[in-house]
C-alpha distance (Angstrom), angle and dihedral (degrees) to the residues before:
residue distance angle dihedral
M1 . . .
A2 3.81 . .
F3 3.79 120.0 .
H4 3.77 118.3 -145.4
P5 3.78 116.6 -178.8
P6 3.79 115.9 -138.7
V7 3.78 114.6 -85.1
H8 3.79 120.2 -134.8
P9 3.84 111.3 -109.6
G10 3.81 89.3 -125.5
F11 3.80 90.4 64.8
I12 3.81 92.4 47.3
G13 3.80 91.5 50.8
A14 3.78 91.3 48.0
L15 3.80 91.6 49.5
R16 3.80 91.2 50.7
L17 3.78 89.0 52.7
L18 3.82 93.4 44.8
D19 3.80 91.6 47.4
E20 3.80 89.7 64.1
F21 3.82 85.2 74.0
E22 3.85 90.3 49.3
L23 3.78 92.1 -132.3
A24 3.77 122.7 179.0
Y25 3.80 112.2 -88.7
A26 3.81 92.2 -113.9
E27 3.82 91.5 51.9
A28 3.81 91.6 50.3
W29 3.82 88.8 49.0
R30 3.82 91.3 51.6
L31 3.80 92.1 48.5
L32 3.82 89.9 59.8
R33 3.82 91.7 72.6
P34 3.83 96.3 91.7
I35 3.79 91.2 46.5
A36 3.81 91.0 51.0
A37 3.82 89.7 49.7
R38 3.81 91.8 49.5
L39 3.82 92.8 47.2
G40 3.82 91.7 43.0
I41 3.80 92.9 -132.2
P42 3.81 131.9 105.6
R43 3.78 116.7 -93.5
P44 3.79 118.7 -110.4
S45 3.80 119.0 -92.0
Y46 3.76 121.2 -90.6
S47 3.79 91.8 -107.4
T48 3.79 91.1 53.0
V49 3.81 91.5 49.9
R50 3.79 89.6 48.6
R51 3.83 91.6 50.0
I52 3.84 91.4 49.4
C53 3.82 92.6 47.9
I54 3.81 92.3 49.1
A55 3.81 90.3 50.1
E56 3.81 91.1 47.7
R57 3.79 92.4 50.9
E58 3.80 90.5 48.9
R59 3.80 90.5 49.6
K60 3.80 91.3 51.1
R61 3.82 91.3 48.0
R62 3.80 91.6 50.1
N63 3.81 92.1 48.0
K64 3.80 90.7 48.9
D65 3.82 91.1 51.3
E66 3.79 91.5 50.6
L67 3.81 92.4 47.1
D68 3.83 90.7 49.0
R69 3.81 90.1 51.2
F70 3.82 91.4 47.6
I71 3.82 93.3 49.4
G72 3.81 90.7 45.8
D73 3.81 90.5 53.4
V74 3.80 91.9 48.8
L75 3.79 92.8 48.6
A76 3.81 90.3 47.6
G77 3.79 89.6 55.7
K78 3.78 95.2 -108.9
V79 3.79 120.0 139.3
P80 3.83 107.1 -125.6
Y81 3.82 95.5 -170.7
V82 3.81 92.4 111.6
T83 3.83 91.2 58.9
V84 3.80 92.5 46.0
E85 3.79 93.3 45.9
H86 3.79 90.5 46.3
K87 3.80 91.4 54.9
L88 3.80 93.3 45.6
I89 3.79 94.8 50.0
G90 3.81 92.3 41.6
L91 3.80 96.5 -132.8
């Protein structure tokens, strides 16, 4: 069983922003130094940063797929309200 200590939300927000540039994991990890200094806490480990970046890229890919499907339905004349309502209600 792997143990991952909780990551400060400031680091996660910074990694989401840095991931827009699709940097290498090591470069994103290095760029967290000023944030760690400002927060006064050590930055997360390289493996934690890598895990967060991989999850963020997967989340973006999934959202892009859903948006593409939604736009395709709209352009095909289908009414996608059922899908949107389903996601909002959480059924």
